[in-house]
C-alpha positions in Angstrom: 5.3 0.7 6.7 2.3 -1.0 8.3 2.4 -2.4 11.8 0.0 -5.1 10.6 -0.2 -8.4 8.9 -3.2 -9.7 6.9 -4.8 -12.6 8.7 -6.3 -13.7 12.0 -6.6 -10.9 14.5 -8.4 -10.2 17.8 -10.7 -7.2 17.5 -12.3 -5.3 20.4 -15.1 -2.7 20.3 -14.7 0.0 23.0 -17.4 2.5 24.0 -18.2 5.0 26.7 -21.9 5.7 27.4 -24.2 7.8 29.5 -28.0 7.7 29.5 -28.7 6.0 26.2 -31.3 3.5 27.2 -33.3 3.8 23.9 -30.4 2.7 21.7 -27.5 1.2 23.6 -28.8 -2.4 23.6 -29.2 -2.6 19.8 -25.9 -0.9 19.2 -23.8 -3.0 21.6 -25.5 -6.3 20.6 -24.7 -5.6 17.0 -21.1 -4.8 17.8 -20.8 -8.0 19.8 -21.7 -9.9 16.6 -19.1 -8.1 14.6 -16.0 -8.4 16.8 -14.3 -10.7 19.4 -15.1 -8.7 22.5 -16.7 -5.4 23.5 -15.8 -3.2 26.5 -18.3 -0.6 27.6 -17.6 2.1 30.2 -20.9 3.3 31.8 -20.4 7.0 32.8 -22.9 7.5 35.7 -26.0 6.7 33.7 -29.2 7.6 35.6 -31.6 5.8 33.2 -31.7 2.0 32.6 -28.6 2.0 30.4 -26.6 0.0 33.0 -29.4 -2.5 33.5 -29.5 -3.1 29.7 -25.8 -3.6 29.5 -25.8 -6.0 32.5 -28.4 -8.1 30.7 -26.2 -8.7 27.7 -24.3 -11.9 28.0 -21.3 -13.2 26.1 -18.3 -11.3 24.8 -18.8 -8.1 26.8 -17.2 -6.4 29.7 -19.0 -3.5 31.4 -17.0 -1.2 33.7 -17.8 1.8 35.8 -16.6 5.3 34.8 -17.4 7.4 37.9 -15.7 10.6 36.6 -18.4 13.0 35.6 -16.2 15.1 33.4 -16.1 14.8 29.6 -12.5 13.6 29.0 -13.3 11.5 26.0 -9.9 11.3 24.4 -8.3 10.3 27.6 -11.0 7.8 28.5 -11.2 6.2 25.1 -7.4 5.9 24.9 -7.5 4.2 28.4 -10.1 1.8 27.2 -8.0 1.0 24.1 -5.1 0.3 26.5 -7.2 -2.1 28.5 -8.3 -3.9 25.3 -4.6 -4.1 24.2 -3.6 -5.6 27.5 -6.4 -8.2 27.1 -5.0 -9.3 23.7 -6.7 -6.9 21.2 -4.8 -6.4 17.9 -7.3 -3.8 16.7 -9.9 -1.6 18.4 -13.1 0.0 17.1 -13.9 3.1 19.3 -17.7 3.6 18.9 -20.4 5.7 20.4 -23.7 4.6 21.8 -25.6 6.1 18.9 -23.4 4.5 16.1 -24.3 1.4 14.1 -21.1 0.3 12.4 -21.4 -1.6 9.1 -18.8 -3.3 6.9 -19.1 -3.2 3.1 -18.7 -7.0 3.0 -18.9 -9.5 5.9 -18.3 -8.4 9.5 -16.2 -5.6 10.8 -13.6 -8.2 12.0 -13.5 -9.8 8.5 -12.9 -6.4 6.9 -10.2 -5.4 9.4 -8.4 -8.8 8.9 -8.4 -8.4 5.1 -7.5 -4.7 5.1 -3.8 -4.9 6.1 -3.8 -1.3 7.3 -3.3 0.3 10.7 -6.3 2.7 10.4 -9.6 2.2 8.7 -11.4 5.5 8.1 -15.2 5.3 8.2 -17.7 7.7 6.6 -20.5 8.9 8.9 -24.1 8.9 7.6 -26.3 11.0 9.8 -30.0 9.9 10.3 -32.8 12.3 11.3 -36.3 11.6 12.5 -39.3 12.5 10.4 -43.0 13.1 10.8 -43.8 9.8 9.0 -41.7 7.6 11.3 -43.6 4.8 13.0 -44.1 6.3 16.4 -44.9 2.8 17.9 -41.4 1.5 17.1 -39.3 2.1 20.2 -36.0 1.1 18.6 -34.7 4.3 17.0 -32.5 2.4 14.5 -35.6 0.7 13.1 -37.8 3.8 13.5 -35.6 6.5 11.9 -35.1 5.5 8.3 -34.1 8.7 6.5 -30.7 10.2 6.4 -28.9 13.3 5.2 -27.6 13.0 1.7 -23.8 12.4 1.5 -21.4 11.7 4.3 -20.9 13.9 7.4 -17.9 16.3 7.6 -16.0 14.1 10.1 -14.8 10.6 9.9 -14.6 7.8 12.5 -11.8 5.4 12.8 -11.0 1.8 13.7 -7.3 1.2 14.4 -4.5 -1.1 15.4 -4.1 -1.4 19.2 -0.6 -0.4 20.4 0.8 1.1 23.6 1.5 4.4 21.7 -2.1 4.8 20.4 -3.9 8.1 21.2 -7.5 8.4 20.3 -8.5 11.9 19.6 -11.6 13.8 20.8 -14.8 12.5 19.3 -13.1 9.3 18.1 -12.5 11.2 14.9 -8.9 10.3 14.5 -5.9 8.6 16.1 -2.2 9.1 16.3 0.9 7.0 16.9 4.6 7.8 17.2 4.9 7.0 13.5 2.4 7.7 10.7 0.0 4.7 10.3 -1.1 3.2 7.0 -4.8 4.0 6.2 -7.7 2.9 4.0 -11.1 4.3 3.3 -14.6 3.2 2.1 -14.5 -0.3 3.7 -16.8 0.6 6.7 -19.6 3.0 7.3 -21.0 4.5 10.5 -24.8 4.9 10.6 -25.2 7.7 13.2 -28.4 8.4 15.2 -27.6 11.5 17.3 -31.0 13.1 17.0 -33.8 10.8 18.1 -36.4 12.7 20.0 -36.7 16.3 21.2 -36.4 15.2 24.8 -33.3 13.1 24.1 -31.8 16.1 22.3 -32.3 18.4 25.2 -31.0 15.9 27.7 -27.9 15.2 25.7 -27.0 18.9 25.3 -27.6 19.8 28.9 -25.8 16.8 30.4 -23.0 17.0 27.8 -22.4 20.7 28.4 -22.2 20.2 32.2 -19.6 17.4 31.7 -17.6 19.7 29.5 -17.7 22.4 32.1 -15.8 20.1 34.4 -12.8 20.0 32.1 -10.3 22.6 31.0 -11.0 21.9 27.4 -11.5 25.0 25.2 -15.0 26.3 24.5 -14.7 25.2 20.9 -14.6 21.6 22.1 -18.2 20.4 22.2 -19.3 24.0 21.3 -22.6 22.8 19.8 -23.6 21.2 23.2 -22.5 24.3 25.1 -24.5 26.6 22.8 -27.6 24.4 22.9 -27.4 24.1 26.7 -27.2 27.9 26.9 -30.4 28.2 24.9 -32.1 25.8 27.4 -30.7 27.7 30.4 -31.7 31.2 29.0 -34.9 30.4 27.2 -36.1 27.1 28.6 -36.2 23.5 27.3 -39.1 24.3 24.9 -36.9 26.7 23.0 -34.3 24.0 22.6 -36.9 21.5 21.4 -37.8 24.1 18.8 -34.2 24.1 17.6 -34.5 20.3 17.3 -37.7 20.5 15.2 -36.2 23.2 13.0 -32.8 21.6 12.3 -33.0 17.9 13.1 -36.4 16.8 12.1 -38.3 16.6 8.7 -42.0 17.1 8.4 -42.0 15.8 4.8 -38.9 13.7 3.9 -40.2 12.8 0.4 -40.1 16.4 -0.7 -36.8 17.2 1.1 -33.9 17.0 -1.5 -31.4 16.8 1.4 -32.8 13.4 2.6 -32.4 9.9 1.4 -34.5 6.9 2.4 -31.9 4.3 3.6 -33.2 2.1 6.4 -30.6 0.1 8.4 -30.9 -3.7 8.0 -30.9 -5.2 11.4 
C-alpha cells in the first residue's frame, strides 16, 4: 500500500556538490523552478561553486559539508531528513551534473499526480563531441549528443519519511516496508563527462574522498581505477582515456550517439 495521496505536496530537491562551477548554477536554478525548495550541501569546493550557490536567491538553502570523505548514502539520507523536518513530503536526490526533466509539466506536478512512493528515472548520458560550440561555456547547452538508450542504472525521487535510506549513488532507496513505484514519468539528462580537465579532476578528487571511507574498492571503482592511471602514468594518460571513451570526433557517423539537445 502506498504511503501517499494524490494531490498537493511539498517537494524538495537535495544535492551534495564539490567543485562543479561549470554546471552547478544551471542545474540548481532549473531544480528551483521545478520544486518548492532546494537544499545543497557544498563539500569543501575549491573553485567558485560556493560563490555561485550563494548568488542564487529564493527557494534555496546552502549548507556546509566539511567532511572530506565520500559518504554519499549517509550524507544524502541526512539531507533528506533535514528536508523532511522542514516539511518535505517528497525529495529528489540529484547530482550537480544532472538535469531532471518531467514528461509533462514540472517535476512537482508529476510527483503530485503519480500517487506512488518512488519514481524511477531513466538516465540519459551525454558526451562531448568535436563539433560542440567551444565558445558556449554552459555544458548543458554545449553538449548536445547523448548515448543511444538509457544508462544501466536508474535514479529515484521518493517520499520523505523518517525511515528513508538513500543508497549509494542515489540509485535507489529503501524503507521499512516495500514502497510503491512508477517508471517513465521523469528522465535524468546526465553530463558527467564535460572536458578532459574536469574528468581528471573528478576522478582524482573522488578517489581521494573514497580512500577516506571504509567502503569496498568496488564502490566508486571507476574513479579509483582512473585515479590510479593519473598517479602511475600522469594526467595526460587519463585525458587520453577521456578522449578515447567519452568523446566523439564525428557524432554524425557514430551509431551509438543521438542528437538530443536539452531545452533550457
